[in-house]
N, C-alpha and C positions, 0 to 999 in steps of 0.2 A: 470572221477570221478572216484577217488581210493577205490577200495574196503580192508579191514583191516580185517585181521582176527587173534583173536588171541588162543592160546593155551597154554597147561603147566599148568592150575592152578591146584586145589589139595585140600586136610589136607598133614595137617604138623603139629608135634609137635614144640611147642617151643623150640628157638635156632637152630632148623635144615634149611635145605635148599630149595630152588624153585626157576627154572628157565622158566620165560613166556617168550614165540615166539609172536611175528605177523607179519605176513604174507600180505605184498602188493602187491595187484594184476597190479600195476601202473609200468611202463618200466622203467620212470624217476623216481624211487624210490630216487634213490641219490641224488634230488632236494628238494627233503620234509623235511623238522626237524621235526622228532620224539619224540614222548613225551606218558608220562604216568601219569595217573590219575586214583584218586578214590573218591566214595563221601564221604563227611566230616557232620556230624552232624551241621546243619543253615547254611551249605552253598552249594553253587551249586556244588560244587569239590573241591577237594585238588590237588593238583599239586606235583607228586613224584619225575618224574626227564624227561629231555630232550637230547638229542643229537643233535646237527646242522648239518644240511650239509658236512662242518667241520667237520670228526669223531674225533676230538679230542676236541671239543670244545663241551663239558656237564654244565648239573647245576642240582643240586639235593635239595631238601625239604630238611632242617634241620635234621627233623626227619628219615629219612633215609640215610644222610650221614654216608661213612663208614661200611656200611651194605649193601647198595643196590648198584648194577653196571650197569649201560646202553652201552649197545654195539649194532653195526651195520654190517649187514655182505652185501656189496650192490648188491655184484653179487649173492644172493640169495633172493633180496628185504624182508629184515626180519631186524627189531631189537629184541632183546634180554631185560630181565632187569633179572636179578640175583640175587637173593635175600638168604639172607644168615642172621645169627643171629636171625629168625625171633622172631615177638614178637607177641601176643593175639591180640595185640590193631591194629598187621598189618590185622587184618581180615578183609574183603573186599572185592569187586568186581573192578576189577582192568583194565582200558577201554584203551585202545592204541590211540593215533591221529597222527596226521599229518598235517604240514602245511606247504605253498610253501613261504611265506612272511616271519613269525616269527622266531625267534631265537633261540636259547634254554633258554635264560633266558627271554626272551618276552613273550613267553610259558609261563612261568611259572609266571610273575608276568600279564599276562593277563589271565589267567585262559582259554585263550579259544586257539581254532585248525578249522581247514575246515573240516578235515572229522575224522570219530570217529568208532571204532570196536565196536563189540557188547559186551564185557565184558565176562571176564574169574574171577571165584571166586577163593577164598583163604579166606582159613581157619585154623588159627594154634591154636592148643591145648595148654592148660596150665597145 
């Protein structure tokens, strides 16, 4: 059972940047598609972005495209979410997710993953 631990959340002004990290306990980290989600009103969750086992395959929600960048360092068992040009509406708890079966795109379609972190709070002030 892979364990995921997020860090890097905090308070930032609108237009600012934050970088979230998600460290995985699993030595086979490079076999997991990794993603980020956040809760949304009226939905179970909202997909933010994901990166497949092939690092060149990424998928983004339209709401963050061009502002957020996902990347992974398989040597460090860590996935990152670089968030730039932050908006107050980005305020939320961000959850890291891992899955061995889904591609980045399918993670975004299904809104599901096999493993979840505990979340990290991001607050953007106006």
